Structures are given as structure tokens and as C-alpha cells.
RONUZA-734233 format. One record per residue (C-alpha): z negated, x negated, y negated. Coordinates in Angstrom, 2 decimals, decimal comma, m for minus. Last residue first. Layout:
REM residues N
<rec><pz>Z</pz><px>X</px><py>Y</py></rec>
...
This chain:
REM residues 300
<rec><pz>m17,25</pz><px>0,50</px><py>m21,17</py></rec>
<rec><pz>m17,14</pz><px>0,37</px><py>m17,52</py></rec>
<rec><pz>m15,54</pz><px>m3,00</px><py>m17,67</py></rec>
<rec><pz>m18,43</pz><px>m4,45</px><py>m20,20</py></rec>
<rec><pz>m21,01</pz><px>m2,79</px><py>m17,70</py></rec>
<rec><pz>m19,40</pz><px>m4,78</px><py>m14,87</py></rec>
<rec><pz>m19,12</pz><px>m7,92</px><py>m16,85</py></rec>
<rec><pz>m22,76</pz><px>m7,59</px><py>m17,74</py></rec>
<rec><pz>m23,78</pz><px>m6,89</px><py>m14,18</py></rec>
<rec><pz>m21,64</pz><px>m9,94</px><py>m12,99</py></rec>
<rec><pz>m23,57</pz><px>m11,92</px><py>m15,61</py></rec>
<rec><pz>m26,84</pz><px>m11,12</px><py>m14,44</py></rec>
<rec><pz>m26,02</pz><px>m11,50</px><py>m10,61</py></rec>
<rec><pz>m24,42</pz><px>m14,87</px><py>m11,73</py></rec>
<rec><pz>m27,64</pz><px>m16,16</px><py>m13,49</py></rec>
<rec><pz>m30,27</pz><px>m14,68</px><py>m10,86</py></rec>
<rec><pz>m28,12</pz><px>m16,68</px><py>m7,72</py></rec>
<rec><pz>m27,61</pz><px>m19,97</px><py>m9,95</py></rec>
<rec><pz>m31,94</pz><px>m19,81</px><py>m10,56</py></rec>
<rec><pz>m32,40</pz><px>m18,61</px><py>m7,09</py></rec>
<rec><pz>m30,42</pz><px>m21,86</px><py>m5,83</py></rec>
<rec><pz>m31,98</pz><px>m24,02</px><py>m8,09</py></rec>
<rec><pz>m34,73</pz><px>m22,89</px><py>m6,55</py></rec>
<rec><pz>m33,79</pz><px>m23,22</px><py>m2,85</py></rec>
<rec><pz>m32,38</pz><px>m26,71</px><py>m2,99</py></rec>
<rec><pz>m35,62</pz><px>m27,91</px><py>m4,72</py></rec>
<rec><pz>m37,62</pz><px>m26,28</px><py>m1,54</py></rec>
<rec><pz>m35,20</pz><px>m27,64</px><py>0,77</py></rec>
<rec><pz>m35,45</pz><px>m31,04</px><py>m0,94</py></rec>
<rec><pz>m39,46</pz><px>m31,11</px><py>m0,91</py></rec>
<rec><pz>m39,51</pz><px>m29,85</px><py>3,01</py></rec>
<rec><pz>m37,18</pz><px>m32,87</px><py>3,75</py></rec>
<rec><pz>m39,65</pz><px>m34,91</px><py>2,41</py></rec>
<rec><pz>m42,52</pz><px>m33,32</px><py>4,03</py></rec>
<rec><pz>m40,75</pz><px>m33,36</px><py>7,41</py></rec>
<rec><pz>m39,76</pz><px>m37,32</px><py>7,10</py></rec>
<rec><pz>m39,40</pz><px>m37,10</px><py>10,88</py></rec>
<rec><pz>m36,25</pz><px>m39,82</px><py>10,81</py></rec>
<rec><pz>m33,88</pz><px>m37,74</px><py>13,00</py></rec>
<rec><pz>m35,35</pz><px>m34,08</px><py>12,44</py></rec>
<rec><pz>m36,27</pz><px>m34,30</px><py>8,65</py></rec>
<rec><pz>m34,33</pz><px>m37,22</px><py>7,08</py></rec>
<rec><pz>m31,09</pz><px>m36,35</px><py>9,16</py></rec>
<rec><pz>m31,22</pz><px>m32,70</px><py>8,89</py></rec>
<rec><pz>m32,36</pz><px>m32,71</px><py>5,35</py></rec>
<rec><pz>m29,62</pz><px>m34,90</px><py>4,62</py></rec>
<rec><pz>m27,39</pz><px>m32,59</px><py>6,31</py></rec>
<rec><pz>m27,91</pz><px>m29,60</px><py>4,34</py></rec>
<rec><pz>m28,03</pz><px>m31,57</px><py>0,76</py></rec>
<rec><pz>m24,26</pz><px>m32,97</px><py>1,64</py></rec>
<rec><pz>m23,58</pz><px>m36,39</px><py>3,37</py></rec>
<rec><pz>m20,03</pz><px>m35,98</px><py>4,01</py></rec>
<rec><pz>m18,26</pz><px>m37,84</px><py>1,00</py></rec>
<rec><pz>m20,08</pz><px>m41,06</px><py>1,29</py></rec>
<rec><pz>m21,05</pz><px>m40,32</px><py>5,13</py></rec>
<rec><pz>m16,89</pz><px>m41,12</px><py>5,67</py></rec>
<rec><pz>m17,18</pz><px>m43,47</px><py>8,20</py></rec>
<rec><pz>m20,44</pz><px>m41,71</px><py>9,83</py></rec>
<rec><pz>m18,89</pz><px>m38,57</px><py>10,84</py></rec>
<rec><pz>m17,99</pz><px>m35,71</px><py>8,49</py></rec>
<rec><pz>m16,09</pz><px>m32,13</px><py>10,62</py></rec>
<rec><pz>m19,42</pz><px>m31,23</px><py>12,81</py></rec>
<rec><pz>m22,05</pz><px>m32,22</px><py>9,79</py></rec>
<rec><pz>m19,90</pz><px>m30,65</px><py>6,76</py></rec>
<rec><pz>m18,59</pz><px>m27,64</px><py>8,53</py></rec>
<rec><pz>m21,94</pz><px>m26,43</px><py>10,41</py></rec>
<rec><pz>m24,60</pz><px>m26,94</px><py>7,43</py></rec>
<rec><pz>m23,73</pz><px>m25,05</px><py>5,31</py></rec>
<rec><pz>m23,10</pz><px>m25,75</px><py>1,54</py></rec>
<rec><pz>m25,74</pz><px>m24,30</px><py>m1,28</py></rec>
<rec><pz>m26,39</pz><px>m25,76</px><py>m4,85</py></rec>
<rec><pz>m22,97</pz><px>m24,23</px><py>m5,99</py></rec>
<rec><pz>m23,78</pz><px>m20,70</px><py>m4,59</py></rec>
<rec><pz>m24,24</pz><px>m19,28</px><py>m8,22</py></rec>
<rec><pz>m20,31</pz><px>m20,24</px><py>m8,89</py></rec>
<rec><pz>m19,35</pz><px>m18,26</px><py>m5,70</py></rec>
<rec><pz>m21,23</pz><px>m15,40</px><py>m7,24</py></rec>
<rec><pz>m19,26</pz><px>m16,04</px><py>m10,84</py></rec>
<rec><pz>m15,66</pz><px>m15,79</px><py>m8,37</py></rec>
<rec><pz>m16,35</pz><px>m12,56</px><py>m6,38</py></rec>
<rec><pz>m17,74</pz><px>m10,67</px><py>m9,77</py></rec>
<rec><pz>m14,44</pz><px>m12,16</px><py>m11,65</py></rec>
<rec><pz>m11,93</pz><px>m11,46</px><py>m8,96</py></rec>
<rec><pz>m13,71</pz><px>m8,00</px><py>m8,14</py></rec>
<rec><pz>m13,54</pz><px>m6,66</px><py>m11,97</py></rec>
<rec><pz>m9,76</pz><px>m8,26</px><py>m12,02</py></rec>
<rec><pz>m8,68</pz><px>m6,20</px><py>m9,38</py></rec>
<rec><pz>m6,32</pz><px>m3,58</px><py>m11,32</py></rec>
<rec><pz>m5,45</pz><px>m6,43</px><py>m13,69</py></rec>
<rec><pz>m3,92</pz><px>m8,26</px><py>m10,25</py></rec>
<rec><pz>m2,24</pz><px>m4,91</px><py>m8,85</py></rec>
<rec><pz>m0,81</pz><px>m3,84</px><py>m11,94</py></rec>
<rec><pz>0,86</pz><px>m6,09</px><py>m14,58</py></rec>
<rec><pz>1,21</pz><px>m9,12</px><py>m12,77</py></rec>
<rec><pz>1,55</pz><px>m7,66</px><py>m9,22</py></rec>
<rec><pz>4,51</pz><px>m4,99</px><py>m10,37</py></rec>
<rec><pz>6,04</pz><px>m7,96</px><py>m12,39</py></rec>
<rec><pz>6,65</pz><px>m9,79</px><py>m8,98</py></rec>
<rec><pz>7,51</pz><px>m6,49</px><py>m7,25</py></rec>
<rec><pz>10,59</pz><px>m5,40</px><py>m10,16</py></rec>
<rec><pz>9,77</pz><px>m3,51</px><py>m13,02</py></rec>
<rec><pz>12,73</pz><px>m0,98</px><py>m13,75</py></rec>
<rec><pz>10,86</pz><px>1,66</px><py>m15,21</py></rec>
<rec><pz>11,10</pz><px>4,13</px><py>m12,60</py></rec>
<rec><pz>9,18</pz><px>1,19</px><py>m10,50</py></rec>
<rec><pz>6,47</pz><px>0,68</px><py>m13,44</py></rec>
<rec><pz>5,94</pz><px>4,47</px><py>m12,86</py></rec>
<rec><pz>6,03</pz><px>4,16</px><py>m9,13</py></rec>
<rec><pz>3,34</pz><px>1,51</px><py>m9,22</py></rec>
<rec><pz>1,32</pz><px>3,36</px><py>m11,36</py></rec>
<rec><pz>1,35</pz><px>6,54</px><py>m9,60</py></rec>
<rec><pz>m0,15</pz><px>4,84</px><py>m6,61</py></rec>
<rec><pz>m3,60</pz><px>4,41</px><py>m8,42</py></rec>
<rec><pz>m5,10</pz><px>1,16</px><py>m7,67</py></rec>
<rec><pz>m8,51</pz><px>1,64</px><py>m5,02</py></rec>
<rec><pz>m5,75</pz><px>0,21</px><py>m2,21</py></rec>
<rec><pz>m6,05</pz><px>m3,33</px><py>m3,98</py></rec>
<rec><pz>m10,07</pz><px>m3,25</px><py>m3,51</py></rec>
<rec><pz>m10,26</pz><px>m2,68</px><py>m0,19</py></rec>
<rec><pz>m7,51</pz><px>m5,53</px><py>0,00</py></rec>
<rec><pz>m9,37</pz><px>m7,63</px><py>m2,10</py></rec>
<rec><pz>m12,61</pz><px>m7,49</px><py>m0,12</py></rec>
<rec><pz>m10,54</pz><px>m8,04</px><py>3,27</py></rec>
<rec><pz>m8,57</pz><px>m11,12</px><py>1,57</py></rec>
<rec><pz>m11,65</pz><px>m13,00</px><py>2,44</py></rec>
<rec><pz>m11,77</pz><px>m12,83</px><py>6,29</py></rec>
<rec><pz>m8,22</pz><px>m14,45</px><py>6,31</py></rec>
<rec><pz>m9,06</pz><px>m17,53</px><py>3,71</py></rec>
<rec><pz>m12,45</pz><px>m18,38</px><py>5,94</py></rec>
<rec><pz>m11,25</pz><px>m20,85</px><py>8,47</py></rec>
<rec><pz>m7,57</pz><px>m21,80</px><py>7,35</py></rec>
<rec><pz>m9,18</pz><px>m22,52</px><py>3,87</py></rec>
<rec><pz>m11,86</pz><px>m24,48</px><py>5,14</py></rec>
<rec><pz>m9,80</pz><px>m26,56</px><py>7,30</py></rec>
<rec><pz>m7,62</pz><px>m27,34</px><py>4,40</py></rec>
<rec><pz>m10,54</pz><px>m28,63</px><py>2,46</py></rec>
<rec><pz>m12,22</pz><px>m30,63</px><py>5,13</py></rec>
<rec><pz>m8,70</pz><px>m32,53</px><py>5,49</py></rec>
<rec><pz>m8,17</pz><px>m33,00</px><py>2,33</py></rec>
<rec><pz>m11,91</pz><px>m34,68</px><py>1,94</py></rec>
<rec><pz>m11,01</pz><px>m36,72</px><py>5,60</py></rec>
<rec><pz>m7,91</pz><px>m37,97</px><py>3,75</py></rec>
<rec><pz>m9,75</pz><px>m39,41</px><py>0,25</py></rec>
<rec><pz>m12,44</pz><px>m41,00</px><py>2,71</py></rec>
<rec><pz>m10,65</pz><px>m42,65</px><py>5,15</py></rec>
<rec><pz>m11,50</pz><px>m41,56</px><py>9,10</py></rec>
<rec><pz>m10,99</pz><px>m38,03</px><py>9,59</py></rec>
<rec><pz>m7,11</pz><px>m38,00</px><py>8,58</py></rec>
<rec><pz>m6,55</pz><px>m42,02</px><py>9,56</py></rec>
<rec><pz>m2,91</pz><px>m41,08</px><py>8,81</py></rec>
<rec><pz>m1,20</pz><px>m43,17</px><py>11,73</py></rec>
<rec><pz>1,76</pz><px>m46,04</px><py>11,07</py></rec>
<rec><pz>5,39</pz><px>m45,05</px><py>11,47</py></rec>
<rec><pz>7,60</pz><px>m45,36</px><py>14,34</py></rec>
<rec><pz>8,84</pz><px>m41,47</px><py>15,15</py></rec>
<rec><pz>5,87</pz><px>m41,76</px><py>17,91</py></rec>
<rec><pz>3,23</pz><px>m42,76</px><py>15,40</py></rec>
<rec><pz>3,58</pz><px>m39,81</px><py>13,43</py></rec>
<rec><pz>4,01</pz><px>m37,29</px><py>16,75</py></rec>
<rec><pz>1,11</pz><px>m39,04</px><py>18,02</py></rec>
<rec><pz>m0,47</pz><px>m38,91</px><py>14,56</py></rec>
<rec><pz>m0,02</pz><px>m34,76</px><py>14,44</py></rec>
<rec><pz>m1,65</pz><px>m34,76</px><py>17,99</py></rec>
<rec><pz>m4,41</pz><px>m36,27</px><py>17,58</py></rec>
<rec><pz>m5,34</pz><px>m39,01</px><py>20,10</py></rec>
<rec><pz>m5,43</pz><px>m42,16</px><py>17,91</py></rec>
<rec><pz>m6,33</pz><px>m40,78</px><py>14,74</py></rec>
<rec><pz>m7,61</pz><px>m37,57</px><py>15,75</py></rec>
<rec><pz>m6,10</pz><px>m34,69</px><py>13,11</py></rec>
<rec><pz>m4,93</pz><px>m32,14</px><py>15,55</py></rec>
<rec><pz>m7,21</pz><px>m32,65</px><py>18,87</py></rec>
<rec><pz>m10,44</pz><px>m33,81</px><py>16,44</py></rec>
<rec><pz>m9,88</pz><px>m30,34</px><py>14,08</py></rec>
<rec><pz>m9,74</pz><px>m28,25</px><py>17,49</py></rec>
<rec><pz>m13,17</pz><px>m30,04</px><py>19,13</py></rec>
<rec><pz>m14,68</pz><px>m29,57</px><py>15,38</py></rec>
<rec><pz>m13,37</pz><px>m25,62</px><py>15,58</py></rec>
<rec><pz>m14,88</pz><px>m25,15</px><py>18,50</py></rec>
<rec><pz>m18,16</pz><px>m26,66</px><py>17,23</py></rec>
<rec><pz>m17,57</pz><px>m24,14</px><py>13,99</py></rec>
<rec><pz>m17,62</pz><px>m21,32</px><py>16,22</py></rec>
<rec><pz>m14,40</pz><px>m18,89</px><py>16,01</py></rec>
<rec><pz>m15,40</pz><px>m15,85</px><py>14,58</py></rec>
<rec><pz>m13,44</pz><px>m16,74</px><py>11,06</py></rec>
<rec><pz>m10,37</pz><px>m18,02</px><py>12,33</py></rec>
<rec><pz>m9,31</pz><px>m14,69</px><py>13,85</py></rec>
<rec><pz>m9,10</pz><px>m13,13</px><py>10,59</py></rec>
<rec><pz>m5,90</pz><px>m14,26</px><py>10,10</py></rec>
<rec><pz>m4,14</pz><px>m13,49</px><py>13,08</py></rec>
<rec><pz>m5,35</pz><px>m10,20</px><py>12,72</py></rec>
<rec><pz>m3,73</pz><px>m9,48</px><py>9,60</py></rec>
<rec><pz>m0,63</pz><px>m10,99</px><py>10,66</py></rec>
<rec><pz>m0,44</pz><px>m8,57</px><py>13,65</py></rec>
<rec><pz>m1,22</pz><px>m5,94</px><py>11,36</py></rec>
<rec><pz>1,40</pz><px>m6,34</px><py>9,05</py></rec>
<rec><pz>4,08</pz><px>m7,00</px><py>11,12</py></rec>
<rec><pz>3,20</pz><px>m3,39</px><py>13,04</py></rec>
<rec><pz>3,29</pz><px>m1,54</px><py>9,31</py></rec>
<rec><pz>6,03</pz><px>m2,98</px><py>8,02</py></rec>
<rec><pz>6,11</pz><px>m2,57</px><py>4,37</py></rec>
<rec><pz>3,83</pz><px>m5,79</px><py>3,30</py></rec>
<rec><pz>3,00</pz><px>m6,02</px><py>m0,69</py></rec>
<rec><pz>m0,96</pz><px>m5,44</px><py>0,04</py></rec>
<rec><pz>m0,13</pz><px>m8,47</px><py>2,94</py></rec>
<rec><pz>1,00</pz><px>m10,88</px><py>0,22</py></rec>
<rec><pz>m1,38</pz><px>m9,58</px><py>m2,50</py></rec>
<rec><pz>m4,42</pz><px>m9,91</px><py>m0,23</py></rec>
<rec><pz>m2,90</pz><px>m13,11</px><py>1,14</py></rec>
<rec><pz>m2,69</pz><px>m14,35</px><py>m2,47</py></rec>
<rec><pz>m6,07</pz><px>m13,12</px><py>m2,73</py></rec>
<rec><pz>m7,48</pz><px>m14,76</px><py>m0,22</py></rec>
<rec><pz>m6,16</pz><px>m18,36</px><py>m0,73</py></rec>
<rec><pz>m7,72</pz><px>m18,63</px><py>m4,80</py></rec>
<rec><pz>m11,27</pz><px>m19,42</px><py>m3,70</py></rec>
<rec><pz>m10,40</pz><px>m21,79</px><py>m1,36</py></rec>
<rec><pz>m8,72</pz><px>m24,70</px><py>m3,04</py></rec>
<rec><pz>m10,70</pz><px>m24,52</px><py>m6,70</py></rec>
<rec><pz>m13,99</pz><px>m23,16</px><py>m5,00</py></rec>
<rec><pz>m13,94</pz><px>m25,86</px><py>m2,03</py></rec>
<rec><pz>m13,19</pz><px>m28,73</px><py>m4,70</py></rec>
<rec><pz>m16,06</pz><px>m27,28</px><py>m6,25</py></rec>
<rec><pz>m18,19</pz><px>m27,16</px><py>m3,56</py></rec>
<rec><pz>m17,34</pz><px>m29,94</px><py>m2,11</py></rec>
<rec><pz>m18,14</pz><px>m31,79</px><py>m5,53</py></rec>
<rec><pz>m21,58</pz><px>m29,82</px><py>m5,69</py></rec>
<rec><pz>m22,62</pz><px>m30,59</px><py>m2,54</py></rec>
<rec><pz>m21,69</pz><px>m34,11</px><py>m2,30</py></rec>
<rec><pz>m23,44</pz><px>m35,22</px><py>m5,84</py></rec>
<rec><pz>m26,33</pz><px>m33,62</px><py>m4,71</py></rec>
<rec><pz>m26,09</pz><px>m35,54</px><py>m1,41</py></rec>
<rec><pz>m25,65</pz><px>m38,93</px><py>m3,59</py></rec>
<rec><pz>m28,15</pz><px>m37,94</px><py>m5,34</py></rec>
<rec><pz>m30,96</pz><px>m37,42</px><py>m1,98</py></rec>
<rec><pz>m29,60</pz><px>m40,88</px><py>m1,10</py></rec>
<rec><pz>m30,55</pz><px>m42,67</px><py>m4,23</py></rec>
<rec><pz>m34,63</pz><px>m41,62</px><py>m3,32</py></rec>
<rec><pz>m36,26</pz><px>m41,67</px><py>m6,61</py></rec>
<rec><pz>m36,10</pz><px>m38,29</px><py>m7,00</py></rec>
<rec><pz>m37,37</pz><px>m37,28</px><py>m3,38</py></rec>
<rec><pz>m40,11</pz><px>m39,99</px><py>m3,88</py></rec>
<rec><pz>m41,39</pz><px>m37,99</px><py>m7,22</py></rec>
<rec><pz>m40,80</pz><px>m34,85</px><py>m5,51</py></rec>
<rec><pz>m43,52</pz><px>m36,06</px><py>m2,56</py></rec>
<rec><pz>m45,80</pz><px>m37,24</px><py>m4,77</py></rec>
<rec><pz>m45,88</pz><px>m33,58</px><py>m6,23</py></rec>
<rec><pz>m49,20</pz><px>m32,48</px><py>m5,18</py></rec>
<rec><pz>m50,64</pz><px>m35,05</px><py>m2,37</py></rec>
<rec><pz>m52,45</pz><px>m33,00</px><py>m0,27</py></rec>
<rec><pz>m53,88</pz><px>m34,13</px><py>2,82</py></rec>
<rec><pz>m52,74</pz><px>m32,34</px><py>6,20</py></rec>
<rec><pz>m55,35</pz><px>m29,77</px><py>7,90</py></rec>
<rec><pz>m53,64</pz><px>m26,78</px><py>7,21</py></rec>
<rec><pz>m49,95</pz><px>m28,05</px><py>8,11</py></rec>
<rec><pz>m51,32</pz><px>m29,52</px><py>11,12</py></rec>
<rec><pz>m53,68</pz><px>m32,25</px><py>11,52</py></rec>
<rec><pz>m51,51</pz><px>m33,96</px><py>14,73</py></rec>
<rec><pz>m48,05</pz><px>m33,21</px><py>13,14</py></rec>
<rec><pz>m49,27</pz><px>m34,99</px><py>10,16</py></rec>
<rec><pz>m47,88</pz><px>m33,48</px><py>6,41</py></rec>
<rec><pz>m48,80</pz><px>m35,75</px><py>3,60</py></rec>
<rec><pz>m48,39</pz><px>m32,58</px><py>1,81</py></rec>
<rec><pz>m46,78</pz><px>m30,82</px><py>m1,54</py></rec>
<rec><pz>m43,56</pz><px>m30,00</px><py>0,13</py></rec>
<rec><pz>m45,78</pz><px>m28,80</px><py>3,77</py></rec>
<rec><pz>m46,65</pz><px>m25,80</px><py>0,88</py></rec>
<rec><pz>m43,17</pz><px>m24,18</px><py>2,14</py></rec>
<rec><pz>m44,99</pz><px>m23,76</px><py>5,34</py></rec>
<rec><pz>m45,96</pz><px>m20,59</px><py>4,16</py></rec>
<rec><pz>m43,23</pz><px>m19,32</px><py>3,83</py></rec>
<rec><pz>m42,10</pz><px>m18,95</px><py>7,04</py></rec>
<rec><pz>m43,15</pz><px>m15,21</px><py>7,37</py></rec>
<rec><pz>m41,52</pz><px>m14,17</px><py>4,76</py></rec>
<rec><pz>m38,15</pz><px>m14,51</px><py>6,06</py></rec>
<rec><pz>m38,68</pz><px>m14,28</px><py>9,88</py></rec>
<rec><pz>m41,45</pz><px>m11,71</px><py>10,20</py></rec>
<rec><pz>m41,39</pz><px>m10,28</px><py>6,96</py></rec>
<rec><pz>m37,99</pz><px>m9,80</px><py>7,11</py></rec>
<rec><pz>m37,49</pz><px>m8,37</px><py>10,64</py></rec>
<rec><pz>m40,56</pz><px>m5,85</px><py>10,02</py></rec>
<rec><pz>m38,54</pz><px>m4,46</px><py>6,75</py></rec>
<rec><pz>m35,14</pz><px>m4,23</px><py>8,95</py></rec>
<rec><pz>m37,55</pz><px>m3,03</px><py>11,67</py></rec>
<rec><pz>m39,32</pz><px>m0,24</px><py>9,33</py></rec>
<rec><pz>m36,19</pz><px>1,03</px><py>7,46</py></rec>
<rec><pz>m34,70</pz><px>3,53</px><py>10,05</py></rec>
<rec><pz>m37,93</pz><px>5,34</px><py>9,76</py></rec>
<rec><pz>m37,66</pz><px>5,73</px><py>6,02</py></rec>
<rec><pz>m34,33</pz><px>7,06</px><py>6,61</py></rec>
<rec><pz>m35,82</pz><px>9,48</px><py>9,43</py></rec>
<rec><pz>m38,72</pz><px>10,39</px><py>7,28</py></rec>
<rec><pz>m36,12</pz><px>12,74</px><py>4,71</py></rec>
<rec><pz>m38,19</pz><px>15,70</px><py>4,17</py></rec>
<rec><pz>m41,10</pz><px>14,48</px><py>4,96</py></rec>
<rec><pz>m40,80</pz><px>12,29</px><py>2,51</py></rec>
<rec><pz>m38,98</pz><px>14,42</px><py>m0,08</py></rec>
<rec><pz>m42,05</pz><px>16,85</px><py>0,13</py></rec>
<rec><pz>m44,47</pz><px>13,60</px><py>m0,15</py></rec>
<rec><pz>m42,33</pz><px>12,44</px><py>m3,52</py></rec>
<rec><pz>m42,48</pz><px>15,69</px><py>m4,85</py></rec>
<rec><pz>m46,34</pz><px>16,35</px><py>m4,61</py></rec>
């Protein structure tokens, strides 16, 4: 009876949920019907329902594919390096922005740092080519103009890896500062005033107040990033990468595209995607459980 009264009183809230629920049912749960392709020898003419069941044969083929292991290795490697290089960047930027006292400069800096997040990776790929290209890139034009040899930023695997990581920091660091800035603004200002009275400098206030004040946020975001170690976006490695550096740029998402779309091995691509989704789900559930435990301990 109480639930009925509550439903009548707050029916607008439930009405607002109708469209999101329909969206998830159609575009998220509906496509799960196609997951069965991973267990079938898919035939375009027979369709999903008419294709022959082969059990786990497709997965056996995946796990005997050397290119799959190379893509899996690159996915973990790039995500790990991204975690090492890109994770601290928004934290450092957030602390620097928080310490700024000139209002107009702070807003200008935030705007400049946030803009790359809204630029398409296709456009970023063009920028990368114009800046780091071996023959026509801006940096190499300056280098060769000085009489030095051009640097193969996009054709040498090691240089490409550094370029890939730096471009990722440039594109994502500014947007990532928002969470840390929100956490920093929640710290009690009286702590800073008391530390200043005690003679603490700016660095000591950052070390003993700012960082401890947002340690839960830092730990939670770190755990979530660890939970996404098996997942990687398609745009960045596909657009920034090329054939010369495929040993590093080929990741699971590009492998699925190359095998499924270019080669037409739909069953193989579906099996790889399902494997990635299941492993990612385990990572995310583990990260969620750990973050909840961390939050409970911080409350205690």
C-alpha cells in the first residue's frame, strides 16, 4: 500500500526513467542476441539463427592465434603505461589550478586544458601527423632545418610509443582535473588557515592537507583504471597507429575490427569481443568491490 502511494505521488520520477530504460533495452540488451555468433560458424546467407553451432571451436581458434596474444599484450602494455604516465597528470594539474589565485588566469587555463577532450580523434590524428610527421611534420622541419636527422616519431616503435602516450596525456589530462578539483574544493579551508598560522609553506600544505584530503578519490580512480586494464578505445590506437608500428599499435579493439570487418571472420571477432567483455566485467566487479571496501574503511 505504501509503495502504491509513493508511486502515485512521485510518478514523474518513474516517467523520466522510461526513455533511458527503453534505450538500454534496445541498444544495450538487444544486441546481446548476437553474442551466440561466437559459438556458431556464422554464415551471412543463413543468418544468426540458421548458422551451424560449433560450440567452443571458435574460442579454441582464438587462443591458438598468435595475433590475438600480440593484441592482448599490447592492450595490457598500453593501458599500463597510460596508467603510469596519464594517471598522475590530471592530479598534478588539479593541484596547480587549485593553488592559482588570479581568477581570470585560472579560468583561462582551465578552458585551454579542457578543449582537447572535445576534439575528435580524427582531427587529433591530423594534428599529430602535421606536428610529428617524418617528412612534413613541424618538429622535423625544424630539426632538419638545423642540419640534424629527422626523428621517426610515427614510424619507429619506441618513438611512436612515446608519442602515443604524450598525445593521450594532452587529450585527457585537462578533463580529468575536474574530479580532483571537485574533491579539493571539499577540503575544509580552516585546515589551510591553521597550517599557514603554524608557518607551513605552500608545498607542505599540498603534501599534508591537499593530498591526504583527496586520497580516497585518488585511490578510487586508480582502482577503476586498474579495472579497465583489458578495455581500450578503438579511435586512439587506430588513428595514431600505422602499419610500421603494428607490433605496438595492434590492440584488441583494432584486432576485432581487422578480423571482423576487413577479413569477414565475424565469429572470430565476436569471440574476441566476448572474451574482452567477460574479462573486463571481472576486472570492473573486482574494482567496484575494492573501492567499496576502501570507502567503508575511510568512513570508519
